C-alpha positions in Angstrom: 167.1 157.2 116.2 165.8 158.8 119.4 164.8 162.2 118.0 163.2 163.1 114.7 163.6 166.9 114.6 165.3 167.8 111.4 165.6 164.2 110.3 164.8 163.4 106.7 162.0 160.9 106.6 160.7 159.2 103.4 157.3 157.7 103.6 155.5 155.8 100.8 151.8 155.4 100.7 151.6 158.7 102.6 148.2 159.8 101.3 146.1 157.8 103.7 146.0 155.2 106.5 149.1 154.4 108.4 151.2 156.4 106.0 149.4 159.6 106.6 149.2 159.0 110.4 153.0 158.5 110.4 153.5 161.7 108.4 151.5 163.7 111.0 153.2 162.0 114.0 156.6 162.8 112.6 155.6 166.3 111.6 154.7 167.0 115.2 158.2 165.9 116.1 159.7 168.4 113.6 160.9 166.0 111.0 161.6 166.9 107.3 159.1 164.8 105.3 159.4 163.3 101.8 155.9 162.0 101.1 155.3 159.5 98.2 152.0 158.3 96.8 150.1 158.0 93.6 147.0 159.8 95.0 147.8 163.5 94.2 144.8 165.1 96.0 145.4 162.9 99.1 149.1 163.6 99.1 148.4 167.4 99.0 146.0 167.2 101.9 148.4 165.2 104.1 151.3 167.6 103.2 149.2 170.6 104.2 148.2 169.0 107.5 151.9 168.0 108.1 153.0 171.6 107.6 150.4 172.9 110.0 151.4 170.2 112.5 155.0 171.5 112.6 157.0 169.6 110.0 160.4 171.3 109.3 159.7 170.9 105.6 157.5 168.8 103.4 158.2 167.5 99.8 155.7 165.5 97.9 156.3 163.1 95.0 153.4 161.6 93.0 154.7 158.1 92.1 153.0 155.0 91.0 155.0 152.2 92.5 153.5 149.7 90.1 155.5 151.1 87.2 158.6 149.2 87.9 160.9 152.2 88.3 164.2 151.7 90.1 163.7 155.0 92.1 167.2 156.1 91.7 165.8 159.4 90.4 163.9 159.9 93.6 166.9 159.0 95.8 169.0 161.5 93.8 166.4 164.2 94.3 166.3 163.7 98.0 170.1 163.7 98.2 170.3 166.9 96.2 167.6 168.7 98.3 168.4 167.3 101.7 171.8 165.6 101.7 170.4 162.1 102.3 167.7 160.2 104.2 167.6 159.2 107.8 164.4 157.1 107.9 162.8 155.2 105.0 159.3 153.9 105.6 158.1 151.4 102.9 154.5 151.6 103.8 152.6 151.5 100.4 150.7 148.3 99.8 147.8 146.9 97.8 145.4 144.0 98.2 144.0 141.5 95.7 140.7 139.8 96.3 139.9 136.3 95.3 141.2 132.7 95.6 144.4 131.7 93.8 142.3 129.9 91.3 140.3 133.0 90.5 143.2 135.5 90.5 144.6 136.6 87.1 148.4 136.4 86.9 148.7 139.9 85.6 147.0 141.1 88.8 149.2 138.9 90.9 152.3 140.4 89.3 150.8 143.9 89.9 150.5 143.2 93.6 154.0 141.8 93.8 155.4 144.8 92.0 153.9 147.2 94.6 154.2 145.1 97.8 157.6 143.5 97.2 159.6 144.8 94.3 159.0 148.5 95.2 160.1 147.9 98.7 163.3 146.2 97.5 164.0 148.9 94.8 163.4 151.8 97.2 165.6 150.3 99.8 168.3 149.6 97.2 168.1 153.2 95.9 168.4 154.8 99.3 170.8 152.4 100.9 174.0 154.4 100.2 172.4 157.4 101.9 171.3 155.4 104.9 174.8 153.8 105.3 176.3 157.3 105.2 174.1 158.5 108.1 174.7 156.5 111.3 171.6 155.9 113.3 169.4 155.7 110.1 166.5 153.3 109.9 164.4 151.3 107.5 160.8 150.4 108.4 159.0 147.9 106.2 155.3 147.3 106.5 154.6 143.6 106.4 151.3 142.5 107.9 149.6 140.0 110.2 149.4 138.1 107.0 153.2 138.0 106.9 153.0 135.9 110.0 150.1 133.6 109.1 148.6 132.8 105.7 144.8 132.7 105.4 142.9 131.3 102.4 141.7 133.8 99.7 144.8 135.9 100.5 147.4 133.9 98.6 148.8 136.8 96.7 148.8 139.2 99.6 150.3 136.7 102.1 153.0 135.8 99.6 154.0 139.4 99.3 154.0 140.1 103.0 156.0 137.0 103.9 158.5 138.2 101.3 158.7 141.6 103.0 159.2 139.9 106.3 162.1 137.7 105.0 163.7 140.7 103.1 163.5 142.8 106.3 165.0 140.1 108.5 167.9 139.3 106.2 168.6 142.9 105.6 168.6 143.6 109.3 171.2 140.9 109.8 173.4 142.3 107.0 173.3 145.9 108.4 173.4 145.1 112.1 177.0 146.3 112.5 176.8 149.2 110.0 174.6 151.6 111.9 171.4 151.1 110.1 168.4 149.6 111.9 165.6 147.6 110.2 162.1 147.1 111.6 159.4 144.9 110.1 155.9 145.9 111.1 153.0 143.5 111.3 149.7 145.3 111.7 146.5 143.4 112.3 143.2 145.2 112.2 144.2 148.8 111.6 141.4 151.0 110.3 142.5 151.8 106.8 140.8 151.5 103.4 143.1 148.8 102.1 140.4 146.1 102.1 137.8 148.4 100.6 140.3 149.3 97.9 141.2 145.7 97.1 141.4 144.9 93.4 138.8 142.3 92.4 140.5 139.7 90.2 138.6 137.2 88.2 134.8 136.8 88.0 132.7 138.3 90.7 129.3 138.7 89.0 127.3 138.8 92.2 129.7 141.1 94.1 130.6 138.4 96.6 134.2 139.4 96.9 133.4 143.1 97.2 130.9 142.4 99.9 133.3 140.2 101.8 135.9 143.0 101.7 133.4 145.4 103.0 132.4 143.2 105.9 136.1 142.4 106.7 136.9 146.1 106.8 134.0 146.9 109.1 134.5 144.1 111.6 138.2 143.5 111.6 139.9 146.9 110.8 139.1 148.9 113.9 142.4 150.2 115.5 142.9 154.0 114.7 145.9 154.4 112.4 147.3 157.1 114.8 147.8 154.4 117.4 149.6 152.2 114.9 151.8 155.2 113.9 152.8 155.8 117.6 153.8 152.2 118.0 155.9 152.3 114.9 157.7 155.5 115.9 158.3 154.0 119.3 159.8 150.9 117.7 162.2 153.0 115.7 163.3 154.9 118.8 163.8 151.6 120.7 165.6 149.9 117.7 163.1 147.1 117.8 163.5 144.5 115.0 159.8 143.7 114.8 156.5 145.1 116.0 153.2 143.3 115.9 150.2 145.7 116.3 146.9 144.8 118.0 146.2 142.2 120.7 144.5 139.7 118.3 147.5 139.9 116.0 149.9 139.1 118.9 147.7 136.2 120.0 147.7 134.9 116.4 151.5 135.3 116.2 151.9 133.2 119.3 149.5 130.5 118.0 151.4 130.2 114.7 154.7 129.7 116.6 153.2 127.1 118.9 151.3 125.2 116.1 152.9 126.1 112.8 151.2 123.2 110.9 147.8 123.4 112.5 147.1 127.0 113.4 144.5 127.7 110.7 142.5 124.7 111.9 142.5 126.0 115.4 141.6 129.5 114.2 138.6 128.1 112.3 137.4 126.2 115.4 137.7 129.3 117.5 135.9 131.4 115.0 133.0 128.9 114.8 132.8 128.7 118.6 132.6 132.5 118.8 129.6 132.5 116.5 127.6 129.9 118.5 
C-alpha cells in the first residue's frame, strides 16, 4: 500500500496517543477514516481534526473493546458504507499496574480482553474484506514489552508477546494472499497509557500510581506524531516489523544476543547510569 488517498482505514484506540496521531497523518493523505474508541469526547475531537486535515471521510464508532464482542457488526457496517477495509490498525491497549502477586485475576482478564482478544476478533471480523482487496494491510501494536519482559509488567508483557506471535503467524499465513501484516513495537512514545494504568490489588500509599507517573515523565518522550510517521512508512514499505525509538532498538538487540540474561544486564546498566 503505497498511497492512502481514498483508502478505507480502521483505527482502534483513535481518541488519543498513537491512534490519534495515525488518524491525522492518514487524514492528511486523503484517507477514509473509521475511528474506534470508547472515549466519545476524545473521538469527536480527533474526528473533527481529521476532517480539517483533509480526510476524504470520517466515521466514528464508540466501542468498548473489553465487552467481548465479535465485531462482526462493525465489519458489516464498514462493508455496507464503504465496500470494505484496506487498512486495519489494532492500536487500542491498556496497562495494569502491579506485580503478578498483587494483580487480581479479573483485572488480568480485562487486560487480555482488550490487548489480545480484541485484536484477534477485529482481525477475524475484517479478514474477508482484507482478502478481497489486494494490497490491504493489518497493523498490530505490540510493544517494546513484546520483545522483552520486565518485572511488574507480567500482564502487559504477556499480552504484547501474544500480539507479536499472532502477528507473525498471521503474516506467514497471508504472505501469498495479498495482505501484509506489520507488528509495531514502540518504546518510549509520549502517550497517557502509563498514567491511565489500572491499579490492581492494594496500593494504600499510592506507590504504584507514583511509579506510573515517574515512568511516564522519564521514559515516554517521543512525540506520537513521529511514531505515526514510522508506522505509515512501514506499511508503505511492507515491513513485517517496526521497532520505534533508539533505546528500544538497542534493547531488542540485547535480548537477541542474551535471551536468558538480558534483564540482569539492563539492571546493571541502569544502576551504573545512576552512579
